[in-house]
C-alpha positions in Angstrom: -35.4 2.8 -8.0 -31.8 2.5 -6.6 -29.6 5.5 -6.7 -25.8 4.9 -6.6 -22.9 7.2 -5.7 -19.2 6.0 -5.6 -17.0 6.7 -2.6 -13.9 4.9 -1.1 -12.9 3.0 2.0 -9.3 3.4 3.2 -6.9 0.6 3.9 -3.8 2.3 5.1 -2.8 4.6 2.3 -4.8 2.7 -0.3 -8.4 3.5 -1.2 -10.9 0.9 -2.3 -14.1 1.5 -4.2 -17.3 1.5 -2.3 -20.8 1.9 -3.9 -23.4 3.8 -1.8 -26.8 2.4 -2.8 -30.0 4.1 -1.6 -33.4 2.6 -2.0 -36.7 4.1 -1.0 -39.8 1.9 -0.6 -43.2 2.2 1.0 -43.6 0.8 4.5 -42.6 1.7 8.0 -40.8 5.0 8.1 -37.2 3.9 8.7 -33.7 5.1 7.8 -30.9 2.4 8.0 -27.3 2.4 6.9 -26.0 -1.1 6.4 -22.7 -2.5 5.1 -20.4 -3.2 8.0 -19.9 0.4 9.1 -18.5 1.7 12.4 -20.1 4.0 14.9 -19.3 7.1 12.9 -21.0 5.6 9.8 -24.1 4.7 11.8 -24.3 8.3 13.1 -24.3 9.6 9.6 -28.1 9.2 9.6 -28.5 12.0 12.1 -26.0 14.3 10.3 -27.7 13.8 7.0 -31.1 14.3 8.4 -30.1 17.6 10.1 -28.2 18.8 7.0 -31.4 18.3 5.0 -33.4 20.2 7.6 -31.0 23.1 7.3 -31.7 23.2 3.5 -35.4 23.2 4.1 -35.8 19.6 3.0 -37.3 16.6 4.8 -36.6 13.0 4.3 -39.7 11.3 2.7 -41.9 9.3 5.0 -40.7 6.0 3.5 -38.4 3.1 4.3 -34.9 4.3 3.4 -32.0 1.9 3.2 -28.4 3.0 2.4 -26.1 0.1 1.6 -22.3 0.4 1.5 -21.2 -2.2 -0.9 -19.2 -4.5 -0.8 -20.9 -5.4 2.5 -18.0 -7.5 3.8 -15.5 -4.6 3.7 -15.2 -2.7 7.0 -16.0 1.0 6.7 -14.7 3.6 9.1 -14.9 7.4 9.3 -17.4 10.2 8.7 -16.5 10.7 5.0 -19.5 8.6 4.0 -21.9 11.5 4.9 -21.7 13.3 1.6 -22.1 10.3 -0.7 -25.1 9.1 1.4 -26.7 12.5 1.2 -26.1 12.7 -2.6 -27.5 9.3 -3.2 -30.7 10.2 -1.2 -31.0 13.4 -3.2 -30.7 11.5 -6.4 -33.4 9.0 -5.3 -35.6 12.0 -4.4 -35.1 13.6 -7.8 -33.4 16.7 -6.3 -30.2 16.0 -8.3 -30.4 14.2 -11.7 -29.2 10.6 -11.1 -27.0 10.6 -14.2 -25.2 13.7 -13.0 -23.4 11.7 -10.4 -22.3 8.8 -12.6 -18.9 10.3 -13.3 -18.1 11.4 -9.7 -16.9 9.9 -6.5 -17.5 11.7 -3.2 -16.1 12.0 0.3 -17.0 14.5 3.0 -18.5 15.0 6.4 -21.7 16.9 6.8 -22.3 19.5 9.6 -25.7 20.0 11.1 -26.0 23.2 9.1 -25.2 21.7 5.8 -21.6 22.7 5.7 -19.1 20.1 4.4 -16.3 19.5 6.9 -12.8 18.4 5.9 -11.9 14.7 6.2 -8.5 12.9 6.0 -7.5 11.0 2.9 -8.4 13.4 0.1 -5.2 12.6 -1.8 -5.6 8.8 -1.9 -9.3 9.3 -2.7 -8.4 11.4 -5.7 -5.8 8.9 -6.8 -8.4 6.1 -6.6 -11.0 8.2 -8.4 -8.6 8.9 -11.2 -7.8 5.2 -11.5 -11.5 4.6 -11.9 -11.9 7.3 -14.5 -14.0 9.4 -12.1 -13.8 12.9 -10.7 -13.8 13.6 -7.0 -16.2 15.7 -4.9 -14.5 16.6 -1.6 -14.7 19.4 1.0 -13.4 22.9 0.1 -10.6 22.6 2.7 -9.4 19.3 1.0 -9.5 20.7 -2.5 -5.9 21.9 -2.7 -4.7 18.5 -1.5 -6.8 16.5 -3.9 -5.8 18.9 -6.8 -2.2 17.5 -6.7 -3.6 14.5 -8.7 -3.4 16.5 -12.0 -5.5 14.1 -14.2 -8.5 14.0 -11.8 -11.4 16.5 -12.0 -12.0 18.0 -8.5 -15.1 19.7 -7.1 -14.6 21.3 -3.7 -17.9 22.8 -2.4 -18.2 24.6 0.9 -21.7 23.4 1.6 -24.3 20.9 0.4 -26.5 23.6 -1.1 -23.7 24.9 -3.3 -23.1 21.4 -4.6 -26.8 21.0 -5.4 -26.9 24.3 -7.2 -23.9 23.2 -9.3 -25.5 20.0 -10.5 -28.8 21.8 -11.1 -27.0 24.4 -13.3 -27.6 27.3 -11.0 -24.0 27.8 -9.9 -20.7 26.8 -11.5 -17.8 26.0 -9.2 -14.3 26.4 -10.4 -11.7 23.6 -9.7 -9.3 24.2 -6.9 -5.6 24.8 -7.4 -2.9 22.6 -5.8 -1.9 23.7 -2.4 1.5 24.7 -1.3 3.9 21.8 -0.5 5.2 21.9 3.0 8.6 20.3 3.6 8.7 17.9 6.5 11.2 18.5 9.3 13.2 15.5 10.4 12.8 14.8 14.1 15.1 13.1 16.6 16.6 9.8 15.7 17.7 6.8 17.7 21.3 7.4 16.7 21.2 10.6 18.8 20.6 8.5 22.0 23.9 7.9 23.8 24.2 4.6 25.5 21.2 2.5 26.5 22.0 -0.2 24.0 19.7 -2.6 25.7 16.8 -0.2 25.2 17.6 0.5 21.6 18.1 -3.2 20.6 14.3 -4.1 20.2 13.7 -1.0 18.1 16.4 -2.1 15.6 14.8 -5.5 15.1 13.0 -6.1 11.8 9.6 -6.0 13.5 9.5 -4.3 16.9 7.2 -6.0 19.4 3.9 -4.2 20.0 4.6 -4.1 23.7 8.0 -2.4 23.0 6.3 0.2 20.8 3.6 0.9 23.4 6.0 2.1 26.1 9.0 4.3 26.1 11.6 4.6 28.8 12.1 7.4 31.3 15.0 9.4 29.9 18.4 9.0 31.7 20.3 12.2 32.4 22.7 11.4 29.5 19.9 10.8 27.0 17.2 13.5 27.2 16.1 12.9 23.6 15.1 9.3 24.1 11.3 9.8 24.4 11.3 12.1 21.3 13.3 9.6 19.3 10.8 6.8 20.3 7.9 8.9 19.2 9.5 9.9 15.9 10.2 6.2 15.3 6.6 5.3 15.9 5.4 7.9 13.5 7.7 6.5 10.8 6.5 3.0 11.3 2.9 4.1 11.5 2.4 3.2 15.2 0.3 5.9 16.9 0.6 4.3 20.3 3.6 6.3 21.5 2.0 9.8 21.0 1.5 9.8 24.8 4.4 7.6 26.2 3.8 5.6 29.3 6.7 5.6 31.7 6.5 1.9 32.6 10.1 0.8 32.6 12.5 2.3 35.2 15.8 2.8 33.4 18.9 3.7 35.2 21.6 6.2 34.1 
């Protein structure tokens, strides 16, 4: 028997469907996660195992293979913990397999079975809504995911509360949308006086990677130059200037 749970893989701000398939067979005791995952995905085996132990459960002495399909799509992050754990529980018969057919899941598991917040709850909810599914996400991510009004949201605090919900022992209420926080505009390149040679590459259609990876030492007349560079990198989704390297000696 193969148990399946839907989750997502992030590509920028987009979320693509990923099916977590778990199969248990007789043979050498083994637990493998396959499907082109990064180190965080590979380490999910230990987090899932420890979360099960905290619930008083033990993985069966069988060959367990969790496949993240499609296998040629790179998977990054720890949000695959929860769907892998749910698929294993469905394969073990702890959760009815058909109870998960209408849900997608994202979440990181703690060693004590708590579900830790993960980034990307909003695009995951948008993708789940497009697939006609509800979303299971951490409690801390519930207010963010609830902004997608036409998507059913479950936001459990722990794995045991989610199991009790699907077994009919506990009913969780859907979260309410969180408060919207207005963003504050930061420094802009137009605030930098002079230094036209330094500003010219940033105004090009595609700033070179080497330009974005270094920012100049501020001249006395332009103390806001590093802040403006960092703000520019945040807008163009380049995280490399969060800690600027003073590699180019500019003169006043």
